[in-house]
Structures are given as C-alpha cells and as structure tokens.
N, C-alpha and C positions, 0 to 999 in steps of 0.2 A: 100544478108546480114540477114534480113528481115524475111525474108521465112524461115529461118534458126535458129534466136530464141524462132519463132510460135515455128517451131518444135519440139526443144529439150523442150519447155516448156510443148510442149504434150510430151513428153519423161516422165519430172517428175515429172506429175501429176502424173497418177499411183503409178511412184514409190514410196510415198509419203505416199497413199492411203492402197498400199502394206503394205507398214512400220509400219501405226501402225492399220491396218486391226484388227477389236478387240480387241480393244486398248482398250475401254476402261474397257469391261468386265477384263482384263489383269488390270487392272490398279487399280482398286474395291479391285479385290481379293488381291493383293498387296497391296494395302491401310485397309485394313482389318486386316489381317493378319500381319503387321507392327505395328495400334493399334493390335495386342493383345499380340504379342511377346515384343514391349517395351513401347507404350504408342504413345497416337497420337499427343499430347504436343513434346516429342522428334523426334518424326518421319519427316522430310525433303521431299523434292521433290526429291531429288538427290537417295537419298530412297527409295521412290514412284518412281523412274521412273529402277532405277538398278532392284528393287524386280521384276517389270512389262516386264524386255526386251526388255526395253526402252531408246535413248538416250534424253536425257535433250531436248532437241529444235525435237523431236516426241512431246512426252510428254506437250511442250510451248505448241506445235502446234494444242493441243488433247485437253489438257482439262490445263488450263494457270493458277491455281491456289489451294490452299489447299481449298478453299471454289467452289472451283468449283468442287474437287473430291470428296468433300464430295455430293453434289448434283449428279453427279454419281449413290454412293450409295444409295442415295433415290431413283432415278430410278431401276438401278438396281433389290430394291426390291416391287417398282412396278411394275415392269415384271412379275413378278414372284404372286402379289395375285394378278390380275389380267388376270394370265393365266390363264387353267383348261376347263372341260365340265360348261358352262354355269350355268343362275340361273336354276333353277324351278322355270314358267312361276306363280306357287300357292304359291311358297316360299317367302311370306313377304320382304316386303322392308327392314324392319328394322334386319332380318336374313339373307335377301343377303349380306346387309353390315356388319354384327360379324361377318359371314365364308374370305371377301376380305382379313376382318383385321388381322381378326386366321392365317389366308393366310399368311401375311408379318411376326407375330411373329414369326411363325413358324419354315419359311426361317430363320428369325433372329438368333434364337435360338441357332445354334453352332457360332455364330459369334457375343454374350453376350457380354463379356469382350470386345473387338473393340469397339461396341456397346459403349456399358458404357463408355472406356474413349474416344472414341471419341467425343460422350455428354456433357463432366464434363468438358476436355481439351476445348471443343469449346465456354464454357458459357463467356462474354467476349471479344468474339474474333468479328470483325464487320467481318472476312472472313466469321465465320457461316451464317451472314448474309442470304447467294444466294443462301443457303443448307435449312435455314427455310421458303425463299420463296420457295423453291423448293416442298418443305414436303405440303406447303398450295397449291399447286397446285395439288400435289397427295391426298388429303385429296378430292379433287373436283372429281379425277379419281374412289377413292372407293367411290362417292356419284354415280356417274354418270354408276358403277358397277353396283349399288341397284337400279339404274332406278327411281333416284331422278334429276331432274334440275337444273344443278349446274345454272343456264347463269342471268347476271343482279347483282343487289345491294343485292336480296335475297340470286342469290346462291351467294355470296359471303361471306352474312351472313354465314347462313348454311358453309361454310365452313372455317372458321373463329371455329364456336359452337365446328365444330367435331376437327379438329384444336387442342384445348384447351385440349380437353377430351382424343382426341388420347393422348394429354404427361404426359395427366396425367395417365394413362396405361403403358405407358413404361415406366415410373416411380413405379410401379408395375409390369411388363414385365422385369428390368436391377435386382430387388431382388427376382424373382420366378425361385428358383432354382429345380424343381420339375419336372420331366419324362412329364406328362403332359400338361403343362399352367394350373394350374387351378385357382390358382389364375388368372392368366391373365383373361384366360376366364372369370371369375366372378367378373369381375373389369367391364373385356370389357364390360358385359353383361347386368352387372344395371344400365351404364353407359348412353350406350345407347338407353335403358327403359327412363332415366328420358328424352333428351334431344327428344328424337322421335317424340315427336309435333313441335318443331321445327325446324326438317328439314322437314318434312312434308311429311314420312314413312310413 
C-alpha cells in the first residue's frame, strides 16, 4: 500500500505540472487583458483563472495572490528587457542601461492602459508590496545588464536610486501617447544622466 501511494504521487506531479505548464505567461496575459478591459480593481482571481484557462486550484498552486500576479507581470517585462543581443562592449554603461529600460517600455506600450490601471488601483494595497519588492529586484537585473555591480549595501542603494528614477519615468510613459515614446526617452535619458555617478556607471 505504501508503494502504491508513492506511485500515485509520482503520477500526479507531472499531471499538475502539465496543467500549469506555461501557466505564468497565460496568467500574465489574462491579467493584463482584464486590467485593460475592466480595470484591475474589479478583476478577481476567478476572472484571471478563467481567462487563463486554469482552474482556481491551479492558479492558487502557481500564483497565490494578486500581489504575486503583479510580480509575475514585472518578471514578464524583465525577461523581454533582458532578451535580445548582448550589449556592445564599447557602449557606455549608461547607454546600455538606457537601452534595457527602453526595451521594457516598448514592451509595455501595448499594455499602457492595463499598467496604468494596475498602478493606480494598487496604491495603498498591501498586496502590491510583493510587486514593489520584485520591481526593486528588477532594477538590479537592469543594472547587471548594464555592467554595474549590485552586491552589498552599495548595490542595494543603486537599486533603490534606479527604482525612484524608473517610477518617475513610468509616470511620464503612462501619459506618453506618441508612437516613438519620445517624451519617455527624453525623460529617461535626462534622469539617467543625473544619477549616472551615483550608479557607478
């Protein structure tokens, strides 16, 4: 009987993985679509599970809260920003950082309405702290991609400084309806130039 229980356990694990295989991407797509169409505040976990083609139990096993789903959205844009060709070794670190962050904003452009809703509707929501923590980690990845060390207390300070700048440029991006994101680029370039010495770039 003990052997039978172990065998059953081994059979059920792959089935669950299959049920949520690629689940995070589907959840992110569903969350962004729903935030766009009905607003983040009115979007429920049941709505997201249904739109992602998952049961509520599978969603719970994969991303257990609204904060976790927001953090998954942050990771989604991290991957896009970090993907692509490696930076030119002759390129200045500040320019590498600019490029990575603009990749992120370009990827977010089709989802501007959803991101605006997620940002405004999360103000004062304790669940959003998980996404904020993830975003702080994201700034570390952006700095690493630019060639800036992020270890230790100094690294934490750099991440926090960049997060403040990123948040200020995000506010510009959410109002920037231009096709080329000209206002966003100008704001990002100007503010990165101001903090370049603080980031050790």
